[in-house]
C-alpha positions as CSV (number, residue, x, y, z in Angstrom):
1,M,0.0,0.0,0.0
2,T,1.8,3.1,-1.3
3,T,2.7,6.2,0.9
4,S,3.1,8.6,-2.1
5,H,1.4,11.9,-2.1
6,I,0.4,11.8,1.5
7,L,-1.9,14.8,2.5
8,T,-0.6,16.9,5.2
9,N,-1.8,20.1,6.9
10,A,-5.0,19.8,5.0
11,S,-8.0,22.2,5.3
12,E,-11.4,20.6,6.3
13,A,-12.5,21.2,2.7
14,E,-9.6,19.3,1.3
15,L,-10.3,16.5,3.7
16,A,-14.0,16.5,2.8
17,N,-12.9,16.1,-0.8
18,A,-10.5,13.4,0.1
19,V,-13.5,11.0,1.1
20,E,-14.2,11.0,-2.6
21,E,-10.6,10.9,-3.8
22,N,-9.8,7.9,-1.7
23,L,-12.9,6.1,-3.2
24,C,-11.7,6.9,-6.7
25,A,-8.1,5.6,-5.8
26,L,-9.7,2.3,-4.8
27,F,-11.5,2.0,-8.2
28,R,-8.1,2.6,-10.0
29,A,-6.5,0.0,-7.7
30,M,-9.3,-2.6,-8.5
31,A,-9.1,-2.2,-12.2
32,A,-5.2,-2.2,-12.2
33,S,-4.8,-5.2,-10.1
34,L,-7.5,-7.4,-11.6
35,G,-6.9,-6.5,-15.1
36,G,-10.1,-4.6,-15.7
37,E,-11.1,-1.8,-18.0
38,I,-10.9,1.7,-16.9
39,E,-11.6,5.0,-18.6
40,E,-10.7,8.4,-17.3
41,G,-11.4,11.9,-18.6
42,A,-12.3,15.3,-17.9
43,K,-16.1,14.7,-17.8
44,L,-16.4,11.2,-16.0
45,N,-14.5,8.1,-15.1
46,R,-15.7,4.5,-15.2
47,H,-14.2,1.1,-14.4
48,L,-15.4,-2.5,-15.1
49,T,-13.7,-5.4,-13.8
50,F,-14.1,-8.9,-12.2
51,P,-15.9,-9.9,-10.0
52,T,-19.6,-9.8,-9.8
53,N,-20.4,-7.0,-7.5
54,P,-21.3,-3.5,-8.4
55,M,-18.4,-2.0,-6.2
56,F,-16.1,-3.5,-9.1
57,K,-18.1,-1.6,-11.9
58,G,-18.8,1.9,-11.7
59,V,-19.0,5.6,-12.7
60,W,-17.3,8.3,-10.7
61,K,-15.9,12.0,-10.7
62,T,-18.8,13.0,-12.9
63,R,-18.2,16.7,-14.0
64,L,-20.8,17.4,-16.7
65,T,-22.8,20.5,-17.6
66,E,-26.6,20.5,-17.6
67,Q,-26.5,20.3,-21.4
68,E,-23.9,17.3,-21.7
69,A,-25.6,15.2,-18.8
70,D,-28.4,13.4,-20.5
71,A,-26.4,12.3,-23.5
72,A,-23.5,11.3,-21.3
73,I,-25.9,9.1,-19.2
74,N,-27.2,7.3,-22.1
75,E,-23.8,6.7,-23.5
76,T,-22.6,5.5,-20.4
77,V,-25.4,3.1,-19.9
78,A,-24.8,1.9,-23.4
79,W,-21.2,1.4,-22.6
80,F,-21.9,-1.0,-19.7
81,K,-24.6,-2.7,-21.8
82,A,-22.2,-3.6,-24.4
83,R,-19.9,-5.4,-22.0
84,N,-22.8,-7.3,-20.5
85,A,-22.5,-5.8,-17.1
86,P,-25.3,-7.0,-14.9
87,F,-25.1,-3.7,-12.8
88,F,-23.0,-0.8,-11.9
89,F,-22.9,2.0,-9.4
90,W,-22.9,5.7,-10.4
91,W,-21.2,7.4,-7.5
92,T,-21.8,11.1,-6.6
93,G,-19.8,13.4,-4.2
94,P,-19.0,16.9,-3.2
95,G,-17.7,17.8,-6.6
96,T,-20.4,16.0,-8.8
97,T,-22.0,18.3,-11.5
98,P,-24.6,18.9,-12.7
99,V,-26.3,19.2,-9.2
100,D,-29.5,17.6,-10.6
101,L,-27.6,14.5,-11.7
102,P,-29.1,12.3,-9.0
103,Q,-32.7,13.2,-10.2
104,R,-31.6,12.5,-13.8
105,L,-30.3,9.0,-12.8
106,Q,-33.4,8.2,-10.9
107,A,-35.5,9.2,-13.7
108,R,-33.7,6.3,-15.7
109,G,-34.5,3.9,-13.0
110,L,-31.1,4.0,-11.0
111,L,-31.8,3.4,-7.2
112,D,-30.2,5.7,-4.5
113,M,-28.6,4.3,-1.3
114,A,-31.9,4.2,0.5
115,E,-33.8,2.4,-2.3
116,Q,-31.0,-0.2,-2.5
117,Q,-31.7,-1.5,1.0
118,Q,-34.5,-3.6,-0.1
119,E,-32.7,-5.2,-3.1
120,L,-29.0,-5.4,-2.0
121,A,-28.2,-4.5,1.5
122,R,-31.1,-4.8,4.1
123,G,-28.6,-4.1,6.9
124,I,-27.1,-0.9,5.5
125,M,-29.1,1.9,6.8
126,Q,-28.9,5.1,4.8
127,T,-31.0,8.0,3.7
128,E,-31.8,9.3,0.2
129,L,-29.0,12.0,0.8
130,G,-26.3,9.2,0.9
131,A,-23.5,8.5,3.3
132,P,-22.1,11.2,5.5
133,G,-18.4,11.8,5.0
134,M,-16.2,11.9,8.0
135,I,-12.5,12.9,8.7
136,A,-10.1,12.4,11.6
137,D,-6.5,13.5,12.4
138,L,-4.9,10.2,13.0
139,N,-2.6,11.9,15.5
140,R,-5.4,12.7,17.6
141,M,-7.5,9.5,17.9
142,N,-9.1,7.9,21.1
143,E,-6.5,5.1,21.4
144,K,-8.2,4.0,24.6
145,A,-10.8,2.3,22.4
146,L,-8.4,-0.5,21.7
147,T,-8.5,-1.5,25.4
148,E,-12.3,-1.0,26.0
149,T,-13.4,-4.3,24.3
150,P,-14.4,-7.6,26.0
151,S,-11.8,-9.9,27.2
152,G,-10.9,-12.4,24.4
153,F,-11.2,-10.0,21.6
154,I,-8.6,-9.9,19.2
155,I,-7.9,-8.4,15.7
156,R,-6.0,-10.2,13.0
157,E,-5.2,-9.3,9.5
158,V,-6.5,-11.8,6.9
159,A,-3.6,-14.0,6.1
160,D,-5.0,-17.2,4.7
161,P,-8.3,-18.5,3.1
162,A,-9.7,-19.4,6.3
163,G,-9.5,-15.7,7.5
164,L,-11.0,-14.6,4.1
165,D,-13.9,-16.8,4.6
166,D,-14.3,-15.5,8.1
167,F,-14.3,-12.0,6.7
168,K,-17.0,-12.7,4.2
169,R,-19.4,-14.4,6.7
170,V,-19.2,-11.6,9.1
171,F,-19.7,-9.1,6.4
172,V,-22.7,-10.9,4.8
173,E,-24.3,-11.5,8.3
174,T,-23.9,-7.9,9.4
175,Y,-25.2,-6.2,6.5
176,A,-27.7,-8.7,5.1
177,I,-26.2,-8.6,1.6
178,P,-26.5,-11.4,-0.9
179,D,-23.8,-14.1,-0.4
180,W,-22.4,-13.3,-3.9
181,A,-21.6,-9.7,-2.8
182,G,-19.5,-10.9,-0.1
183,Q,-18.0,-13.6,-2.3
184,A,-16.8,-11.0,-4.6
185,W,-14.3,-9.8,-2.0
186,V,-13.1,-13.5,-1.6
187,D,-12.7,-14.0,-5.2
188,A,-11.0,-10.5,-6.0
189,T,-8.5,-11.0,-3.1
190,G,-7.8,-14.6,-4.0
191,R,-7.1,-13.6,-7.7
192,V,-4.6,-11.1,-6.8
193,G,-3.2,-12.9,-3.8
194,I,-3.8,-12.6,-0.1
195,G,-1.3,-10.0,1.2
196,Q,-0.8,-8.9,-2.3
197,T,-3.9,-6.5,-2.8
198,A,-4.0,-2.8,-2.5
199,W,-6.5,-3.2,0.4
200,K,-5.7,-5.0,3.6
201,M,-8.6,-7.1,5.3
202,Y,-9.0,-7.6,9.2
203,V,-11.2,-9.9,11.2
204,G,-12.0,-9.4,14.9
205,Y,-12.6,-12.5,16.9
206,L,-14.3,-12.8,20.3
207,D,-13.5,-16.1,22.0
208,D,-12.1,-17.3,18.6
209,Q,-15.5,-16.7,16.8
210,P,-15.4,-14.1,14.0
211,V,-17.4,-11.2,14.9
212,A,-16.2,-8.1,13.1
213,T,-14.5,-6.9,9.9
214,N,-12.7,-4.0,8.5
215,M,-10.7,-3.3,5.2
216,L,-8.0,-0.5,5.0
217,F,-7.3,1.3,1.9
218,N,-4.8,4.0,1.7
219,G,-5.1,6.2,-1.4
220,G,-5.9,9.7,-2.5
221,G,-3.4,11.0,0.2
222,V,-5.3,9.6,3.1
223,A,-6.2,6.3,4.9
224,S,-9.8,5.1,4.7
225,V,-11.8,2.0,5.9
226,Y,-14.4,0.1,4.2
227,A,-16.6,-2.9,5.1
228,V,-16.6,-2.1,8.8
229,A,-19.1,-4.6,10.3
230,A,-20.0,-6.1,13.7
231,V,-22.5,-8.9,14.2
232,A,-25.5,-7.9,16.0
233,A,-24.6,-9.9,19.2
234,V,-21.4,-7.8,19.9
235,R,-22.7,-4.2,19.1
236,G,-22.4,-1.7,21.9
237,K,-19.2,-3.4,23.3
238,G,-16.7,-1.2,21.7
239,I,-15.7,-3.8,19.1
240,G,-16.7,-1.7,16.0
241,G,-14.6,1.2,17.2
242,A,-11.6,-1.0,17.9
243,I,-11.5,-2.7,14.7
244,T,-11.8,0.6,12.9
245,L,-9.1,2.2,14.8
246,K,-6.3,-0.5,14.8
247,P,-5.8,-0.4,10.9
248,L,-6.0,3.2,10.9
249,L,-3.0,3.4,13.4
250,E,-1.0,1.1,11.3
251,A,-1.6,3.6,8.5
252,R,-0.3,6.3,10.8
253,A,2.8,4.4,11.2
254,L,3.3,4.6,7.5
255,G,3.2,8.3,7.7
256,Y,-0.5,9.1,6.9
257,Q,-1.8,12.1,8.9
258,Y,-5.6,11.7,8.1
259,G,-8.4,9.1,8.1
260,V,-11.5,9.5,6.0
261,L,-14.6,7.4,5.6
262,F,-18.2,7.6,4.5
263,A,-20.4,6.1,7.3
264,T,-23.6,4.1,7.5
265,E,-26.2,5.9,9.8
266,M,-25.6,3.0,12.4
267,G,-21.9,3.6,12.3
268,I,-21.6,7.3,13.0
269,H,-21.6,7.2,16.8
270,A,-18.8,4.4,16.8
271,Y,-16.7,6.5,14.5
272,E,-17.3,9.8,16.6
273,R,-16.1,8.0,19.6
274,I,-12.7,7.1,18.3
275,G,-12.1,10.7,16.8
276,F,-13.9,11.1,13.6
277,K,-16.1,14.2,12.9
278,M,-18.7,14.9,10.3
279,T,-18.2,17.0,7.4
280,G,-20.7,18.5,4.9
281,A,-19.8,16.2,2.1
282,R,-22.0,13.1,1.3
283,I,-21.3,10.1,-0.9
284,N,-24.2,8.6,-2.8
285,R,-24.3,5.8,-5.3
286,Y,-27.0,4.9,-7.7
287,L,-27.5,1.3,-8.8
288,W,-28.3,0.4,-12.5
289,R,-29.5,-3.0,-13.2
290,N,-29.5,-4.6,-16.7
291,Q,-33.0,-5.6,-16.8
């Protein structure tokens, strides 16, 4: 995981923007490591790669005028159809234009985060506004959170297929996502090689049972976490905060000054407890399905 172009002494506006930049860097890493297709331009970027999960197929950094938007949406849908994509996410963030792009996407049948809950992730609670961006100074984290967990709780980096399977099981159970959506991360990591991916995966165990997950990705000048999950039986015990914090402190040891993420509504309190704060930025994603 590279430490080039690390963001330092950043303003809050720069950090809010870094939430989206980190996500874009993840898409580039996916396409590069999995031999996928990626196109980047001044108006929009898109990627499509193995495996079957809309995270691995998407549109991002849309910078269109009102006059360009409709034609660009139509051309982009055709691009994915021509490649037999079953679905893709169209991502929006703080710099997305035009401002009415979400309404244009929904008019074409794409579903926002809140609407996707019924079809894709019943356990991920979001509103139609999308996920709130959060930022943290990694030198000012509440490191006591690592010690405020039940006895018998440990965090391990995924190092073998058994750990990868534990990651999938917890992720699928926590967010009530389809099995194939969790399997995609197993397949992608297996193809690149465990320990060789641009992302690092972690599992938290309580009395040797997998109960929590996290995935660290350093990119866009900052460290970020994805797939933070804790099964219902251990919520409220500090486990979610601890498994979020530990990988971020590892990123700090590599020189990263800031952590960013976009949160589920359920996760906001746990993130605030370890040192994150809200920004005005929102990340949303609109799901297109090839019906």
